[in-house]
N, C-alpha and C positions, 0 to 999 in steps of 0.2 A: 480302353482304359488309359492308354498312353496319352491320348488327346486330352483327357480330363486333367492330367498332370500338366500338360502344356498350357492349357487354359488357365490353370491356377498360377503357374510360375511366370507366365508371360506378363510383362509390365502392363498395367491397366492405364486407360486414357487419363483417368483422374490423377494418376501418379505423375503424369507429364514428364518433365525433365528431372524430377527428383527434388524440386524446390520445396515441396511440402515437408520432405524429410529433413532438408537443411533448416527449415524454420523450426522444426521440432528438436533440433540440436543433435542430429545424428553425426555430423562431422565433428562436433565437439566431443561427443562420446567416443568416436573413433580415435581422436588424438589422445584422449585420456587412457584408453585401453592400450594403445601402442606405447605410451610412456610407462604405464604400469608394467607392461611386458618387458620393456628394457630395464626397468628398475628391478624386476625379479630375475633378470639374467637372460631373458630371451634375446637371441642374437638377431639384429635387424638385417644381417646379411643372409640369414637363412630363410627360405621361403616359408610364408605363413598365410593365414587366411585374410590378412588385411591389405595386401598389396598384390597386384598383378605382376608376376615374375616373368612368365614366358609370354612375350608379346606377339608371337605368331598366332595364326588362327587356331591351331590345335591347342596351344596353351591357354588361349582365351576361353575356348569351349570347355576345357578341363576346369578352369577357374569357375566358370558359370555353373558347372555341375556341383562343385564344392559349395557354392552359395545355396544351391537347392538343398543339399544335405544339411548344412548348417541352419538354414531357415526352418526346415522340418523339425530338427532337434529343439530349437528355441520355441517353435509353435507348440510342441508337446509340453514344454516347460511353461507355457501360458495356459493351455487347455486343461491339463490335469489339476493344477492348483485351483483354477476357476471352478471346475466341477466340485472339488472339495469344499470350496467356499459357498457355492450355491446350495450344496446339500445341508449346510448349516452345522458345521462342526462346532462343538461346545468348548473344547479344550483351548485355552488361550495360547499355549505354546504351539499347538498345531496350527491355529489360526495365524499366528505370527510367521511360522515357517512357510505356510501356503502363500501368504502375502509376499514374503521375501522372495520366494522362488518365482512367483508371478512377475514381480517388479524387475528382478534381475534378468529376465528373459525378454522383456519388451524391447529395449533398445538394440540388443543384438539381432533380434528378429527384424526390426526396422532397417538396420544396417545392411542386412542381406538383401532386402527389397531394393534399397537404394543402390547397392553395388550392381545388382542385376540390371537396373535401368541403364546404367553407364555401360555395362558389358554389351547389352543388346544394341546400344547405339554404335559401339565400336564394331561389332559383328556386322551390322547393317552397312556401315561404311566400307568394310573390307569386302563385302559381297558385291557392292556397287563398282568396285575397282576392277 
């Protein structure tokens, strides 16, 4: 079972260096989220999910595990509303909420994939040294 998770989380060849995510605007999304966080009072000096704070191998691995957790949470936020929409809900308010939840989870999901590509690259470089 563990290997299935590894297969899922490991960056895929088609993801390459993450350029596809950059083209989709993931870095712009990240900047907006960070600015919104600062606007709402989140301290940039406090460790968060948007920056790698501990640059040693252990810290990088810990951050990589956080991206896995965050990705799964956002994936659930994509799958559940999708199921509701496919089932053909009739209530317009429910339809709106399902679409809203689906949409607000797509970019955070993509950001976690993008971050993991960069993390794997760093870990591979550290393992070569």
